[in-house]
C-alpha atoms as one frame of an Amber mdcrd trajectory, in Angstrom:
protein
  63.204  25.871 -27.525  65.250  28.074 -25.300  62.413  29.553 -23.738  61.131
  26.100 -22.770  64.422  25.299 -21.328  64.611  28.407 -19.382  60.883  27.889
 -18.149  61.889  24.402 -17.009  65.051  25.366 -15.195  63.352  28.079 -13.388
  60.622  25.716 -12.278  63.286  23.239 -10.962  65.082  26.237  -9.038  61.674
  27.111  -7.508  61.245  23.603  -6.428  64.792  23.648  -4.811  63.801  26.925
  -2.842  60.479  25.594  -1.897  61.952  22.370  -0.481  64.573  24.688   1.430
  61.506  26.724   2.894  59.966  23.306   4.022  63.025  22.358   5.750  63.425
  25.780   7.295  59.917  25.513   8.732  60.383  21.894  10.140  63.874  22.130
  11.683  63.670  22.230  15.411  65.822  24.687  17.383  65.181  23.596  21.058
  68.038  21.262  21.130  70.997  22.752  19.498  74.422  21.304  19.794  77.154
  23.288  21.518  79.332  22.815  18.476  77.203  25.505  16.883  79.135  27.860
  19.095  82.537  26.615  18.230  82.349  27.738  14.650  83.247  31.311  13.800
  80.257  32.109  11.465  81.874  35.537  10.423  84.307  33.789   8.356  83.116
  34.048   4.668  84.189  30.542   3.661  83.563  27.560   6.084  83.664  23.939
   5.578  82.049  21.392   7.982  83.091  17.672   7.644  82.013  14.801   9.715
  80.771  11.210   9.554  77.072  10.285   8.494  74.553  10.826  11.085  76.376
  13.260  13.273  73.981  16.098  12.491  75.685  18.393   9.857  72.507  18.941
   7.852  70.395  19.780  11.087  73.330  22.167  12.345  73.300  24.094   9.005
  69.443  24.486   8.945  69.118  25.310  12.673  71.751  28.023  12.136  69.877
  29.492   9.374  66.663  29.412  11.222  68.095  31.072  14.028  69.941  33.977
  11.987  67.888  34.554   9.006  64.298  35.094   7.712  63.168  32.898   4.839
  63.907  35.433   1.937  65.945  35.838  -1.056  69.144  36.592   0.970  69.696
  33.095   2.169  69.547  29.605   0.495  70.250  25.882   1.396  70.887  23.262
  -1.150  71.970  19.654  -1.057  74.213  18.507  -3.962  72.554  15.061  -4.033
  69.457  16.719  -5.647  68.409  15.850  -9.113  68.811  19.394 -10.271  72.507
  19.045 -10.250  72.395  16.335 -12.808  71.853  18.847 -15.591  72.845  22.002
 -13.892  75.836  23.550 -12.247  76.237  24.718  -8.740  78.193  27.815 -10.021
  75.259  28.951 -12.175  72.871  28.485  -9.284  74.967  30.468  -6.851  75.667
  33.112  -9.637  71.907  33.684 -10.102  71.066  33.556  -6.467  73.995  36.164
  -5.834  72.693  38.502  -8.797  69.148  38.563  -6.985  70.550  39.679  -3.659
  71.794  36.405  -2.029  74.132  36.818   0.834  74.496  33.350   2.434  74.401
  29.954   0.819  74.593  26.638   2.637  75.885  23.868   0.450  75.155  20.228
   1.820  76.713  17.027   0.714  79.477  18.456  -1.301  81.098  15.090  -2.017
  78.263  14.164  -4.154  79.144  16.697  -6.626  81.918  16.031  -9.164  84.694
  18.889  -9.215  82.820  20.504  -6.208  86.333  22.046  -5.056  86.804  24.041
  -8.271  83.239  25.387  -8.458  83.190  26.336  -4.849  86.461  27.996  -5.221
  85.251  30.019  -8.176  82.035  30.877  -6.596  84.164  32.259  -3.588  86.529
  34.443  -5.928  83.730  35.768  -8.201  81.023  36.682  -5.406  82.957  38.635
  -2.848  79.939  39.487  -0.665  78.486  36.001  -0.596  79.080  33.928   2.637
  79.533  30.298   1.912  79.278  27.163   4.164  79.417  23.757   2.983  79.304
  20.192   4.500  81.046  17.125   3.444  81.858  13.566   4.496  84.535  12.932
   7.140  86.361  11.262   4.226  87.075  14.627   2.657  90.558  15.827   2.869
  90.340  19.445   2.262  94.192  20.015   2.080  94.163  17.430  -0.900  91.346
  19.276  -2.800  91.898  21.107  -5.825  92.054  24.819  -6.458  94.002  25.797
  -3.208  90.836  25.375  -1.085  93.080  24.987   1.979  94.189  28.553   1.914
  90.672  29.978   1.546  88.424  27.801   3.804  88.221  27.487   7.573  87.181
  23.815   8.306  85.681  22.201  11.360  85.222  18.487  12.112  81.855  17.688
  13.701  81.958  14.637  16.069  78.990  12.808  17.338  77.107  13.538  20.717
  79.666  13.493  23.815  78.394  12.114  26.954  77.881  15.510  28.401  75.878
  16.647  25.248  73.707  13.521  25.541  72.700  14.148  29.251  71.908  17.716
  28.319  69.635  16.397  25.437  67.979  13.818  27.945  67.598  16.196  30.864
  67.752  19.757  29.645  70.210  20.518  32.505  73.097  22.764  31.305  76.527
  21.201  31.884  80.054  22.654  31.429  82.646  20.952  29.517  86.363  20.808
  30.732  89.752  20.587  29.382  91.751  17.457  29.817  94.248  19.352  32.033
  91.454  20.556  34.290  90.064  16.861  34.592  93.629  15.256  35.452  94.312
  18.189  37.977  90.981  18.352  39.652  88.820  15.031  39.089  87.201  15.167
  42.437  86.104  18.707  42.542  84.780  18.347  38.947  82.954  15.096  39.535
  81.428  16.529  42.673  80.199  19.631  40.985  78.577  17.577  38.239  77.064
  14.786  40.382  75.379  17.642  42.454  73.470  18.413  39.245  72.954  15.185
  37.794  73.872  11.458  38.258  75.947  10.456  35.176  76.026   6.837  35.697
  72.053   6.950  35.323  72.555   7.702  31.533  75.930   6.140  30.747  74.698
   2.663  29.602  71.934   4.194  27.297  74.647   6.499  25.813  76.868   3.515
  25.134  74.032   1.847  23.453  72.475   4.712  21.437  73.698   8.153  22.496
  76.448   8.951  20.014  74.476   9.759  17.050  71.836  12.661  17.588  69.274
  11.077  15.493  68.403   8.705  18.358  65.992  11.642  19.214  63.844  10.853
  16.442  62.984   7.427  17.582  64.960   5.352  20.011  63.142   1.935  18.906
  64.401   2.405  15.309  67.720   3.759  16.142  69.907   0.587  15.485  67.970
   0.082  12.051  68.811   3.652  11.002  72.470   3.191  12.147  72.785  -0.132
  10.198  71.474   1.951   7.103  74.206   4.488   7.795  76.922   1.895   7.959
  75.783   0.398   4.739  75.720   3.614   3.088  79.252   4.288   4.106  80.448
   0.984   2.615  78.381   0.916  -0.630  78.368   4.458  -1.557  80.628   7.018
   0.388  83.816   5.049   0.352  83.654   3.614  -3.290  82.699   6.943  -4.358
  85.333   8.919  -2.720  88.189   6.411  -3.285  87.124   5.470  -6.855  86.608
   1.689  -5.681  84.420  -0.421  -7.864  81.023  -0.729  -6.097  81.435  -4.484
  -6.308  84.401  -4.246  -4.013  81.981  -2.937  -1.211  81.653  -6.585  -0.309
  85.305  -6.837   0.613  84.919  -3.514   2.925  82.056  -5.458   4.480  83.925
  -8.505   4.969  86.893  -6.596   6.454  84.648  -4.665   8.958  82.930  -7.916
   9.925  86.247  -9.683  10.537  87.506  -6.689  12.562  84.160  -6.135  14.359
  84.377  -9.771  15.867  87.762  -9.147  17.428  87.860  -5.500  18.394  89.846
  -4.053  19.967  92.871  -6.194  19.040  96.415  -6.162  17.825  96.147  -6.755
  14.038  97.772  -9.627  12.328  97.775  -8.358   8.855  98.587 -11.576   7.125
  95.994 -13.370   8.897  93.307 -10.961   8.014  94.279 -10.943   4.489  94.065
 -14.599   4.298  90.773 -14.575   5.952  89.187 -11.828   3.849  90.799 -12.540
   0.586  92.171  -8.918   0.469  95.886  -8.282  -0.559  98.052  -6.682   2.114
  98.403  -3.211   0.230  94.765  -3.043  -0.616  93.848  -3.927   2.987  96.159
  -1.211   4.414  94.178   1.357   2.146  90.764   0.061   3.081  91.842   0.404
   6.899  92.590   4.029   6.465  89.260   4.554   4.631  87.385   2.835   7.332
  89.187   5.011   9.774  88.673   8.316   7.725  84.900   7.483   7.343  84.721
   6.999  11.187  83.614   3.467  11.316  87.104   2.465  12.864  89.778   3.923
  14.884  93.170   3.013  14.231  95.753   3.454  17.154  99.486   3.518  16.653
 102.504   3.504  19.058 103.990   7.057  19.525 106.713   6.590  16.934 104.395
   5.296  14.209 101.671   7.864  13.207  98.944   7.094  11.220 100.801   8.089
   7.908 103.364   5.359   8.753 103.516   2.425   6.469 103.488   0.093   9.536
 100.459  -1.560  10.944  98.508   0.064  13.723  99.027  -1.141  17.168  95.243
  -1.561  17.747  91.993  -1.352  15.876  88.870  -0.170  17.596  85.472   0.531
  16.318  84.888   4.133  16.379  82.347   4.342  19.125  80.410   2.075  21.515
  77.085   2.370  19.448  78.767   0.681  16.740  79.674  -2.218  18.855  75.947
  -2.668  19.991  74.871  -2.294  16.490  77.096  -4.906  14.960  76.117  -7.415
  17.708  79.630  -7.579  19.256  79.710  -9.883  22.453  82.293  -7.356  23.794
  83.225  -7.414  27.304  83.176  -4.382  29.601  86.812  -3.672  29.008  86.449
  -3.518  25.306  83.581  -0.938  25.719  85.474   1.148  28.208  88.513   1.474
  25.994  86.330   2.350  22.916  84.476   5.061  24.800  87.548   6.590  26.376
  89.460   6.646  22.853  86.226   7.987  21.066  85.754  10.836  23.659  89.569
  11.844  23.958  90.608  11.602  20.407  88.511  14.388  19.202  90.650  17.221
  20.727  93.751  15.098  21.583  96.397  12.720  20.110  96.159   9.335  21.253
  98.686   6.514  21.075  98.934   3.017  22.460 101.190   2.988  25.535 104.000
   0.547  26.153 103.228   0.522  29.864  99.537   1.297  30.249  96.445   1.500
  27.863  96.695   4.730  26.291  99.215   7.765  26.076  97.623  11.151  25.228
  99.394  14.271  23.919 102.677  12.418  24.616 102.297  13.484  28.339  99.454
  11.635  30.177  99.070   7.907  30.611  95.928   6.188  31.510  95.212   2.729
  32.635  91.419   1.602  32.527  89.645  -0.857  34.709  86.689  -1.556  36.953
  85.928  -0.172  40.229  88.429  -2.662  41.840  91.352  -1.791  39.651  94.535
  -1.202  41.585  97.224   1.514  41.002 100.176  -0.804  40.821 100.397  -0.454
  37.118 101.071   3.150  37.245 103.476   3.032  40.169 106.484   5.074  39.517
 105.057   6.640  36.371 104.592  10.475  36.026 101.314  11.927  34.923  99.789
   8.502  35.004  95.974   7.850  36.132  93.748   4.975  36.791  90.278   5.314
  34.868  87.680   3.486  36.566  84.354   2.271  35.340  81.173   2.332  37.663
  82.380   4.978  40.139  81.078   8.459  40.531  83.892  10.367  42.223  87.269
   8.911  42.310  90.516  10.405  43.905  93.550  12.268  42.955  95.116   9.464
  40.775  91.807   7.690  40.021  89.277   9.407  37.603  85.856   8.249  36.672
  85.510   6.991  33.100  82.381   8.928  32.447  84.112  12.187  33.258  86.044
  11.874  29.953  82.664  12.364  28.233  82.828  15.935  29.556  85.775  17.053
  27.334  83.531  18.666  24.636
């Protein structure tokens, strides 16, 4: 009996390894995201989190393909595999380590109960094993059990920046710039970029389908796949993470639908509660979950952070691709603000401003508009700028909107 179980288990492990080799053989390395180079891979314990569709799995497999031969020293596994219904991650890692394993990549940790404890035990018990895991953007590593936060270096992976999208489309290498560089030298930087490529040629396409790198697979089916991503977040990821009954996913859908038809807007919590049938306290929790899953962006005034019990000042969808996907009849102003917020907030703290559209890092203020936008709204303000759509270059106090897509 024991021998039968052992043979059966060994066959399943071999199936896991075979599937890894198949993925290894198929992953492309011609288009590798710059995010790969922001990670210090010398760390022994690395976590990568991000929303569905931003390319975490592809990044892992590309790193392995570029740095390892397919042999017994490296292994990739996804924790949504049926193997883990009857077997533990720890036992798999232990067997792999005893046979000379040096690097294990663990995908979709949020699909595995008690993942934090087992990964911590793997880290502590196998000192020569390098371990990288990926998980949903919902994961709060600081709140994970077993003191993971003191051991792991965590990176958050965003979708493609506008700069990365142009690189993927043209194969032209383009530099990224800091926010300070952009506000200090918008004309020189804009001219340097436009000598290599015409950004406005690609801007509308980026807004439509350029944030999620899976657009490369098939542009025609991009929005169908994005719809599936949204449904999976609402029906699986959030209920699983927050222990919400699956039946309540219909309330999450209803809340997202109501918000989608109004974004960006100043929320009236009581009105939304009445319209959706969701209690106020539950709705505040749902909004945070939708924000953490990167379907929404909640923006607060500067003296009320995201952990405040108060309501957000404005609610946006996370990125313009979601606006196009959900069929929102949004005007250009709404799309501009969503693009700006999405590209800037990855590396900076963005608040609603009392005088203009956005306050960034408590220092810079930005008012957004079209090519005919005047500067009167920033008159008398320090470190304030007009951000214009549909222009290539700009001036000292006027910055092209597309340029904020070059922050990463």
